[in-house]
VONU-595152 format. One record per residue: residue number from 1; residue in three letters; x, y, z of N, C-alpha, C, O in turn. Coordinates in steps of 0.05 Angstrom, whole numbers. Layout:
! residues N
   i  aa   n_px   n_py   n_pz  ca_px  ca_py  ca_pz   c_px   c_py   c_pz   o_px   o_py   o_pz
 NUM ALA      X      Y      Z      X      Y      Z      X      Y      Z      X      Y      Z
...
! end
This chain:
! residues 311
   i  aa   n_px   n_py   n_pz  ca_px  ca_py  ca_pz   c_px   c_py   c_pz   o_px   o_py   o_pz
   1 MET    964     92      2    962     78    -24    988     79    -38   1001    100    -41
   2 ASN    998     56    -47   1024     53    -59   1026     70    -85   1008     71   -101
   3 ASN   1050     83    -88   1057     97   -113   1036    117   -121   1031    122   -144
   4 LEU   1024    131   -101   1004    150   -107   1015    173   -124   1001    183   -141
   5 LYS   1040    181   -118   1051    204   -132   1059    197   -161   1065    216   -176
   6 THR   1058    172   -169   1063    166   -197   1039    171   -214   1040    170   -239
   7 LYS   1016    177   -202    991    182   -217    991    210   -229    999    229   -216
   8 HIS    981    211   -253    977    237   -267    949    247   -260    929    234   -266
   9 VAL    947    270   -247    922    280   -237    913    304   -254    928    323   -257
  10 ALA    888    303   -263    876    327   -277    859    341   -256    842    330   -243
  11 VAL    865    367   -252    849    383   -233    828    398   -250    834    415   -266
  12 LEU    803    390   -245    780    401   -261    770    426   -246    762    424   -223
  13 MET    769    448   -260    762    473   -247    745    490   -267    742    484   -290
  14 GLY    736    513   -256    721    531   -273    692    524   -275    675    531   -258
  15 GLY    685    509   -297    657    501   -301    641    525   -311    651    545   -319
  16 PHE    615    521   -312    597    541   -324    573    547   -306    552    554   -315
  17 SER    578    544   -280    557    551   -260    562    580   -251    581    593   -259
  18 THR    545    589   -233    548    616   -221    572    617   -203    580    639   -194
  19 GLU    585    594   -197    608    594   -179    634    589   -194    654    580   -183
  20 ARG    634    596   -220    658    591   -236    683    605   -225    704    592   -223
  21 GLU    681    630   -217    705    644   -208    716    632   -183    741    630   -179
  22 VAL    699    624   -165    708    611   -140    721    585   -146    742    578   -134
  23 SER    710    570   -165    721    544   -173    749    547   -185    767    531   -180
  24 LEU    753    568   -201    780    573   -212    800    577   -190    823    569   -192
  25 ARG    792    591   -169    810    596   -146    816    570   -131    838    565   -123
  26 THR    795    554   -127    798    529   -113    817    511   -130    836    499   -119
  27 GLY    812    509   -156    828    492   -173    858    500   -174    876    483   -173
  28 ALA    862    526   -175    890    536   -175    905    529   -150    928    521   -150
  29 ALA    891    531   -127    903    524   -101    909    495    -99    931    487    -90
  30 VAL    890    478   -108    894    449   -107    917    441   -125    934    424   -118
  31 SER    917    452   -149    938    445   -169    966    452   -158    984    436   -160
  32 LYS    968    475   -147    994    484   -135   1002    465   -112   1026    458   -110
  33 ALA    983    457    -96    989    440    -73    999    413    -82   1019    402    -72
  34 LEU    985    401   -101    993    374   -111   1020    375   -125   1036    356   -122
  35 ARG   1025    396   -140   1051    399   -153   1073    401   -132   1095    390   -136
  36 SER   1068    414   -110   1088    417    -90   1096    391    -77   1117    388    -65
  37 LEU   1078    371    -79   1084    344    -68   1096    326    -89   1102    303    -83
  38 GLY   1099    335   -113   1112    319   -134   1094    306   -154   1103    290   -170
  39 TYR   1068    312   -153   1049    300   -172   1052    313   -199   1058    336   -202
  40 GLN   1047    297   -220   1044    308   -247   1015    317   -249    996    301   -246
  41 VAL   1011    342   -254    984    354   -253    978    369   -280    995    383   -290
  42 THR    954    365   -290    945    380   -313    920    395   -304    901    384   -294
  43 ASP    920    422   -309    897    438   -303    877    436   -326    885    439   -349
  44 VAL    852    432   -320    832    430   -341    809    449   -334    795    446   -314
  45 ASP    806    470   -351    785    489   -347    760    479   -361    758    478   -386
  46 ILE    740    470   -346    716    458   -357    697    481   -366    689    497   -350
  47 GLN    691    481   -392    674    502   -403    649    491   -416    631    507   -423
  48 SER    647    465   -418    623    453   -428    623    423   -420    643    413   -410
  49 ALA    601    410   -425    599    381   -418    615    364   -437    620    341   -432
  50 GLU    624    376   -460    640    361   -479    670    366   -475    684    374   -493
  51 PHE    679    363   -450    707    368   -444    724    344   -451    714    321   -453
  52 GLU    750    349   -455    769    327   -460    791    327   -439    798    348   -428
  53 LEU    800    303   -432    822    300   -413    846    288   -428    842    273   -447
  54 PRO    870    294   -419    894    281   -431    891    251   -428    881    241   -408
  55 LYS    899    236   -448    896    207   -448    911    193   -426    902    172   -417
  56 GLU    933    205   -416    949    192   -396    940    198   -367    953    189   -348
  57 VAL    918    212   -364    908    219   -337    898    194   -322    883    178   -333
  58 ASP    906    192   -297    898    169   -280    874    176   -262    858    159   -255
  59 ALA    872    202   -254    851    209   -235    845    239   -239    861    255   -249
  60 ALA    820    246   -232    811    273   -234    805    284   -206    790    272   -191
  61 PHE    816    307   -200    810    321   -175    789    342   -181    794    361   -195
  62 ILE    764    337   -172    742    355   -179    743    379   -161    738    378   -137
  63 ALA    749    402   -173    749    428   -158    727    446   -169    730    470   -168
  64 LEU    706    434   -179    683    448   -190    662    453   -168    656    435   -153
  65 HIS    651    477   -168    630    483   -149    604    488   -165    604    496   -188
  66 GLY    582    483   -151    556    488   -164    548    466   -183    558    444   -182
  67 SER    529    473   -201    519    453   -220    542    444   -239    560    459   -244
  68 PHE    540    419   -248    560    406   -264    587    405   -249    608    409   -261
  69 GLY    585    401   -223    608    398   -207    601    382   -182    612    361   -177
  70 GLU    582    393   -167    574    381   -142    548    364   -145    540    350   -126
  71 ASP    535    365   -169    509    353   -171    508    325   -183    487    314   -188
  72 GLY    532    313   -187    533    286   -197    537    284   -227    542    262   -238
  73 ALA    533    306   -242    535    305   -271    562    298   -281    565    280   -298
  74 ILE    583    312   -272    610    306   -281    620    280   -271    636    266   -283
  75 GLN    610    272   -247    618    246   -236    608    223   -255    623    204   -259
  76 LYS    584    225   -265    574    205   -284    590    204   -309    596    182   -320
  77 ILE    598    227   -319    614    228   -344    642    215   -339    651    200   -355
  78 LEU    654    221   -316    680    209   -310    678    179   -306    696    164   -314
  79 GLU    656    170   -294    652    141   -292    650    128   -319    661    107   -323
  80 GLY    637    142   -337    634    131   -365    661    130   -379    665    113   -396
  81 LYS    679    149   -372    706    150   -384    725    131   -370    748    127   -379
  82 GLY    716    119   -347    734    101   -332    755    116   -317    776    105   -311
  83 ILE    750    141   -310    769    158   -295    761    160   -266    738    168   -260
  84 ALA    778    152   -247    773    155   -219    773    185   -212    787    201   -224
  85 TYR    757    193   -193    754    222   -186    751    225   -156    746    206   -141
  86 THR    755    250   -147    753    256   -119    725    261   -110    708    270   -125
  87 GLY    720    257    -84    695    264    -72    674    243    -73    679    220    -79
  88 ALA    649    251    -66    627    233    -66    620    222    -94    626    236   -114
  89 ASN    608    198    -95    601    188   -121    577    203   -132    566    221   -119
  90 ALA    569    196   -157    548    211   -171    522    212   -155    509    232   -153
  91 GLU    514    189   -145    488    187   -131    488    204   -106    469    219   -101
  92 LEU    509    202    -89    510    218    -65    512    248    -71    501    265    -57
  93 SER    528    254    -92    531    282    -99    504    295   -107    499    318    -99
  94 GLU    489    281   -122    463    291   -131    445    297   -107    431    318   -107
  95 VAL    444    280    -88    427    284    -64    437    307    -47    422    324    -39
  96 ALA    463    308    -42    474    328    -25    473    356    -37    470    376    -22
  97 PHE    474    358    -63    473    384    -77    445    396    -76    442    420    -75
  98 ASP    425    379    -75    397    388    -76    388    392    -47    385    373    -32
  99 LYS    383    417    -39    376    422    -11    350    409     -3    345    404     21
 100 LEU    332    405    -22    306    392    -16    311    362    -10    300    351     10
 101 LYS    327    349    -26    333    320    -21    349    317      5    346    298     20
 102 THR    367    336     10    383    336     34    365    338     58    368    323     78
 103 LYS    345    355     57    326    358     79    312    332     85    310    324    109
 104 ASP    303    318     65    290    292     68    308    272     82    300    258    100
 105 LYS    334    272     74    353    254     87    358    261    116    359    244    133
 106 PHE    360    287    121    364    296    149    340    288    166    344    278    189
 107 VAL    316    293    157    292    287    172    290    257    178    285    249    200
 108 SER    294    241    157    292    212    161    315    201    178    312    180    191
 109 GLY    338    215    178    361    207    194    361    218    222    379    213    238
 110 GLY    340    233    229    338    244    256    357    267    262    364    273    285
 111 VAL    367    280    240    385    302    243    369    328    248    351    334    232
 112 PRO    375    343    269    360    368    274    366    389    253    388    397    249
 113 THR    345    397    239    347    416    217    324    435    219    302    427    227
 114 PRO    327    460    211    305    480    213    280    471    198    281    458    177
 115 GLY    256    478    209    231    473    195    231    486    168    244    507    164
 116 PHE    216    475    149    217    485    122    191    481    107    174    464    114
 117 GLU    189    496     85    167    492     66    179    495     38    201    504     34
 118 ILE    164    485     18    173    487    -10    153    505    -25    129    502    -22
 119 VAL    164    524    -41    148    543    -56    154    540    -85    177    538    -93
 120 GLN    133    539   -102    136    537   -131    130    563   -144    112    578   -135
 121 LYS    145    569   -165    141    594   -180    113    594   -193    104    573   -203
 122 ASN    100    617   -194     74    620   -207     52    603   -194     32    597   -207
 123 LYS     56    595   -169     35    581   -155     29    596   -129     47    609   -117
 124 PRO      4    595   -119     -3    609    -95     14    601    -71     21    577    -68
 125 VAL     22    620    -55     39    614    -32     23    619     -7     14    641     -1
 126 LEU     19    598      9      6    600     35     26    593     56     27    570     66
 127 LEU     43    612     62     65    607     80     56    602    109     42    618    121
 128 LYS     63    578    118     56    570    146     77    579    166     71    583    189
 129 LEU    102    581    157    123    590    175    119    620    182    108    635    166
 130 LYS    128    627    205    127    655    214    153    669    208    174    657    209
 131 TYR    151    695    202    176    711    198    191    713    224    179    714    246
 132 PRO    218    713    223    235    714    199    239    686    187    238    666    201
 133 VAL    243    685    160    249    660    146    273    665    128    281    687    123
 134 VAL    284    643    119    306    644    100    297    632     73    285    610     72
 135 VAL    301    647     52    294    638     25    319    627     11    339    641      9
 136 LYS    317    602      1    340    590    -11    333    576    -38    315    560    -39
 137 PRO    348    582    -59    346    566    -83    359    539    -77    382    539    -68
 138 PRO    345    516    -81    357    491    -72    380    480    -88    393    461    -79
 139 LEU    385    491   -112    406    480   -128    428    501   -133    440    502   -155
 140 GLN    434    517   -113    456    536   -114    474    533    -90    465    524    -68
 141 GLY    499    540    -93    517    540    -70    528    568    -65    519    587    -77
 142 SER    548    570    -47    561    595    -40    541    617    -32    546    641    -35
 143 SER    518    608    -21    497    627    -11    486    644    -33    474    665    -27
 144 ILE    488    636    -58    477    652    -80    447    650    -79    435    629    -77
 145 GLY    434    674    -81    405    675    -82    391    672    -55    367    671    -53
 146 ILE    407    671    -33    395    667     -6    388    694      6    404    714      4
 147 HIS    365    695     19    356    720     31    344    713     59    330    694     62
 148 ILE    350    730     78    337    729    104    314    749    104    319    773    101
 149 VAL    290    740    106    266    757    105    256    761    133    245    743    146
 150 MET    259    785    143    251    791    170    222    798    173    210    794    194
 151 GLU    210    810    152    182    818    153    170    817    125    185    813    105
 152 GLU    144    819    123    129    815     98    138    833     76    138    825     53
 153 SER    146    858     82    154    877     61    179    867     46    183    877     24
 154 GLN    194    850     58    219    840     45    214    814     29    232    805     15
 155 TRP    190    803     31    184    777     19    186    778    -12    200    762    -23
 156 LYS    171    796    -25    170    796    -54    198    801    -66    205    787    -85
 157 PRO    212    822    -57    239    825    -70    257    801    -67    272    794    -85
 158 ALA    255    788    -44    272    764    -39    264    742    -58    281    728    -70
 159 MET    238    738    -61    228    717    -79    235    723   -108    243    705   -123
 160 ASP    232    748   -117    238    755   -144    267    749   -151    273    739   -173
 161 ASP    285    754   -132    313    749   -137    319    719   -136    332    708   -154
 162 ALA    308    705   -116    314    677   -113    303    660   -136    315    640   -144
 163 PHE    280    668   -147    269    653   -170    285    656   -196    280    643   -215
 164 LYS    305    674   -196    323    675   -219    340    650   -221    351    644   -243
 165 TYR    341    634   -199    359    611   -199    344    584   -199    355    563   -195
 166 GLY    317    585   -205    302    560   -206    273    565   -202    264    586   -192
 167 GLU    257    544   -208    228    546   -206    218    538   -179    194    542   -173
 168 THR    235    527   -162    227    517   -136    246    530   -115    270    532   -119
 169 LEU    234    537    -92    250    549    -71    245    535    -44    223    524    -39
 170 LEU    266    534    -28    264    524     -1    261    547     18    277    566     17
 171 ILE    241    546     35    237    567     55    241    554     82    228    534     89
 172 GLU    259    565     98    266    554    124    260    573    147    260    598    143
 173 ASP    256    562    170    256    578    194    283    591    197    304    578    193
 174 TYR    283    616    205    309    630    210    318    624    238    303    629    258
 175 CYS    341    613    241    353    606    267    375    626    272    397    624    260
 176 LYS    371    644    291    391    664    297    411    652    317    403    640    337
 177 GLY    436    656    312    456    645    330    484    645    318    489    659    298
 178 ARG    501    629    329    529    627    320    531    608    296    519    587    295
 179 GLU    547    617    276    551    600    252    577    584    255    598    596    257
 180 ILE    574    558    256    597    541    260    597    519    239    576    507    233
 181 THR    620    513    228    622    492    208    642    471    217    662    477    230
 182 VAL    637    446    208    654    424    216    661    408    191    644    399    176
 183 GLY    687    405    187    697    389    164    699    359    172    705    353    195
 184 ILE    694    342    153    697    313    158    714    302    135    709    307    112
 185 LEU    734    287    143    753    276    124    755    246    128    768    237    147
 186 GLY    742    231    110    742    202    113    730    192    139    740    172    150
 187 GLY    710    206    150    698    198    175    711    211    199    701    208    221
 188 GLU    734    224    195    747    238    217    735    267    219    736    282    200
 189 VAL    725    274    243    714    300    247    736    320    254    751    315    273
 190 LEU    738    341    239    759    361    243    749    382    263    725    384    268
 191 PRO    767    398    274    758    419    292    738    438    280    740    445    256
 192 GLY    719    448    295    699    466    285    711    494    280    731    502    292
 193 VAL    699    508    261    707    535    255    682    553    258    662    549    246
 194 GLU    685    574    275    663    593    278    668    616    259    690    627    257
 195 VAL    646    623    245    647    645    225    633    669    236    610    667    245
 196 ALA    646    692    236    634    716    247    636    738    225    655    753    225
 197 PRO    616    740    207    617    762    188    616    789    201    602    793    221
 198 LYS    631    808    191    631    835    203    605    850    197    597    867    213
 199 VAL    592    843    175    567    855    168    548    834    156    557    818    139
 200 GLY    523    833    166    504    814    155    510    785    161    521    779    182
 201 PHE    502    767    143    506    738    147    528    729    128    539    744    113
 202 TYR    534    703    129    556    692    114    548    687     85    545    665     76
 203 ASP    544    709     70    535    708     43    559    706     24    582    703     33
 204 TYR    554    708     -2    575    704    -22    598    724    -18    622    717    -19
 205 THR    591    749    -13    611    770     -9    628    764     16    653    766     15
 206 ASN    615    758     38    630    752     62    646    727     61    666    724     75
 207 LYS    638    708     44    653    683     41    679    687     26    700    676     32
 208 TYR    678    704      5    701    705    -13    716    732    -14    732    736    -32
 209 THR    709    750      4    724    775      7    742    773     31    733    771     54
 210 SER    768    775     25    787    773     47    782    796     67    780    819     60
 211 GLY    781    789     93    776    808    114    747    814    120    742    829    139
 212 ALA    729    804    105    700    809    109    689    794    133    668    801    144
 213 SER    702    772    140    692    755    162    716    748    180    739    746    171
 214 GLU    710    744    205    729    734    224    725    704    228    702    695    228
 215 TYR    746    689    233    744    660    236    757    652    263    780    659    268
 216 LEU    743    638    279    753    628    304    759    598    301    741    582    299
 217 VAL    785    591    302    793    564    297    812    555    319    834    567    322
 218 PRO    805    534    334    780    520    333    758    537    346    764    555    362
 219 ALA    733    531    339    711    546    350    710    544    381    714    522    392
 220 PRO    706    566    395    705    566    424    680    552    434    659    565    437
 221 LEU    682    527    440    659    511    449    665    497    475    688    491    481
 222 SER    645    493    491    648    478    516    652    448    508    647    441    486
 223 LEU    661    432    527    665    404    522    638    391    514    638    374    496
 224 GLU    617    399    527    590    388    520    582    396    492    572    380    477
 225 GLU    587    421    484    580    431    457    597    417    437    587    409    415
 226 GLU    623    414    442    641    400    424    632    371    419    633    362    397
 227 THR    624    358    440    615    330    438    590    328    421    588    310    404
 228 GLU    572    347    425    547    346    411    550    353    381    539    339    364
 229 ILE    567    373    375    570    380    347    584    358    331    578    353    308
 230 ARG    603    344    344    617    322    331    597    299    325    598    287    304
 231 LYS    580    294    344    560    273    341    541    280    318    535    263    301
 232 LEU    531    304    318    512    312    297    525    314    269    512    308    249
 233 ALA    550    322    268    564    323    242    565    296    230    561    292    206
 234 LEU    572    276    246    574    248    236    546    238    229    543    223    209
 235 MET    525    246    244    498    237    237    490    248    210    479    234    193
 236 ALA    496    274    205    490    286    179    506    272    157    495    267    135
 237 TYR    531    267    162    549    254    142    539    226    135    537    219    111
 238 LYS    531    211    155    521    184    150    493    184    137    487    166    122
 239 SER    477    204    144    450    205    132    451    209    102    432    201     88
 240 LEU    473    221     92    476    225     63    494    203     51    503    206     28
 241 GLY    499    182     65    513    159     53    543    159     56    556    146     40
 242 ASN    554    174     75    583    174     79    599    184     55    614    168     44
 243 PRO    595    209     47    612    220     26    642    217     34    648    214     58
 244 VAL    660    219     15    688    216     21    698    238     40    713    232     59
 245 TYR    689    262     35    696    284     53    674    305     50    657    303     31
 246 GLY    673    324     68    653    345     65    655    365     88    672    363    105
 247 ARG    636    383     88    634    404    109    605    407    117    588    412    100
 248 VAL    600    405    143    573    407    153    570    434    166    586    442    184
 249 ASP    549    449    158    544    476    168    522    476    190    501    464    186
 250 PHE    528    489    212    510    490    235    503    518    243    517    537    237
 251 ILE    481    520    258    474    544    274    471    534    302    456    515    307
 252 LEU    484    548    321    479    543    350    462    567    359    472    589    362
 253 ASP    436    562    363    418    584    368    420    595    396    435    584    413
 254 GLU    405    616    401    407    630    427    396    614    450    401    621    473
 255 GLN    382    592    444    372    574    465    391    550    469    385    532    485
 256 GLY    414    550    455    433    529    458    427    504    442    438    483    447
 257 ARG    410    507    421    402    484    405    419    484    379    423    505    367
 258 TRP    427    460    370    442    458    345    422    453    322    404    437    324
 259 TRP    427    466    299    412    461    275    431    456    252    449    472    247
 260 VAL    427    435    238    444    428    214    431    441    190    408    435    184
 261 LEU    446    457    175    436    470    152    440    454    126    421    450    111
 262 GLU    465    445    122    470    429     98    497    415    100    513    420    119
 263 LEU    503    398     81    529    385     79    539    390     51    526    384     31
 264 ASN    563    402     49    576    408     24    596    387     17    615    383     32
 265 THR    593    373     -6    611    351    -13    635    360    -29    654    345    -32
 266 ILE    636    385    -38    660    396    -50    664    424    -38    658    444    -52
 267 PRO    673    426    -13    677    452     -1    698    468    -15    716    457    -28
 268 GLY    696    494    -12    716    512    -24    744    506    -13    747    498     10
 269 MET    764    511    -30    792    506    -22    808    531    -30    830    529    -40
 270 THR    797    555    -24    811    580    -29    825    589     -4    824    576     17
 271 GLU    838    613     -6    853    623     17    834    631     40    843    633     63
 272 THR    809    635     35    790    642     56    772    619     63    753    622     80
 273 SER    776    595     52    757    573     55    760    560     83    780    562     96
 274 LEU    738    547     91    735    537    118    748    510    122    760    505    143
 275 LEU    746    492    103    757    465    107    787    466    111    797    453    129
 276 PRO    802    481     95    831    483    100    838    494    128    858    486    140
 277 LYS    821    513    137    826    524    164    822    502    185    838    500    204
 278 ALA    801    486    182    796    465    201    818    444    200    827    434    221
 279 ALA    827    437    176    849    417    173    874    428    186    888    413    200
 280 ALA    880    453    182    904    465    194    904    463    225    924    458    238
 281 ALA    879    467    236    877    465    265    881    437    275    888    433    298
 282 ALA    878    417    257    883    389    264    911    381    257    918    357    259
 283 GLY    928    400    248    955    394    242    959    383    213    980    371    207
 284 ILE    939    388    196    941    378    168    945    402    150    928    420    149
 285 SER    968    403    137    974    425    119    956    424     94    943    403     89
 286 PHE    956    446     79    938    446     55    947    425     35    929    410     25
 287 PRO    972    422     28    980    400     10    972    373     21    963    355      6
 288 GLN    976    368     47    969    343     59    939    338     56    930    315     52
 289 LEU    923    359     60    894    357     57    886    348     29    870    330     26
 290 CYS    898    361      9    892    354    -19    900    325    -25    885    310    -37
 291 GLU    923    317    -15    933    289    -19    915    269     -5    909    248    -16
 292 ARG    906    276     19    888    258     34    861    255     20    850    233     19
 293 ILE    851    276      9    826    275     -6    829    257    -30    812    240    -36
 294 LEU    852    260    -44    857    243    -67    859    214    -59    848    196    -72
 295 GLU    874    208    -38    878    181    -28    851    168    -20    845    146    -28
 296 LEU    836    181     -3    811    171      6    791    166    -17    776    146    -18
 297 SER    792    184    -37    774    182    -60    781    158    -77    763    143    -86
 298 LEU    807    154    -82    814    131    -99    808    104    -84    800     85    -97
 299 GLN    811    104    -58    802     80    -43    772     76    -45    763     53    -48
 300 ALA    757     98    -44    728     95    -47    720     85    -74    701     69    -77
 301 ARG    733     95    -95    727     85   -122    733     56   -125    718     41   -138
 302 LEU    755     47   -114    762     18   -115    741      1   -100    733    -20   -110
 303 THR    733     11    -77    712     -4    -62    686     -5    -77    673    -26    -78
 304 GLU    678     17    -90    653     18   -105    655     -1   -129    636    -15   -135
 305 LYS    678     -2   -142    682    -20   -165    680    -49   -156    668    -66   -169
 306 THR    692    -55   -133    692    -83   -122    663    -91   -115    655   -113   -121
 307 ASN    649    -72   -103    621    -78    -95    603    -83   -119    586   -100   -119
 308 THR    608    -67   -140    592    -70   -165    597    -97   -178    579   -110   -188
 309 ARG    622   -105   -178    629   -131   -190    616   -154   -174    610   -175   -185
 310 GLY    613   -150   -148    603   -171   -131    573   -174   -131    562   -193   -120
 311 GLN    559   -154   -144    530   -156   -145    520   -174   -167    496   -177   -170
! end
């Protein structure tokens, strides 16, 4: 895109979700990277929905995680302000952020995903799934509130904690196996990254504590496995409407079956984050990754504006 570096970019970070601290780290890394390429950058710490941007800003790089970041809310506000922004549009963001809506899209799109049930707070639970199961608050990221329940004695404590994050919970079949994630950048599938936590599963602590997990980049996969995961990653990406970029999380179970868990439309961009690792394996430096996200996003906003005018 011509004269991209002449644009004044506001990096939106922080926010007021449970992932504020991670977002501040993502935002700081993105801001530093764009500055290193010569962009004029303003850091904006979002602390409420009534935020202000400098009048001369041309585009917003959304480095917000969780609610009011990935759920379409800030995207709608930016659209109202006439500010182009990075990542998926408001509609796609809302669907991808909600694990229940994502499940529906995966099922209708033929994407293999673990069996699931929905549980409501203060309503009788007649669980049809067999233990072990995974308990997930559908509107949280970074594995916040997630519990693996191996037996009935663990059920109530897991539910009590998970219900702190919402009135509805997603209960999934537990798929034991290798945890592998695949980044997608403008429809290009990046090398897979295998995550091997030293203790437990890839929860909040293992995600954001340096040294808590090992990363195999690229993931050691056979040609057949590599072909299959690339195909399924694109299926998941397309089922959610082709977001600008994202990260698809998989389990390769002990029977050799692939299961798609979710698609993250604003993956972490910290020193331990997975998308930058995948990009590096493809020969894309961190600053180049940030610039590519910005470029692809501005192209997407132009296309959306053109399509809207043509309707």
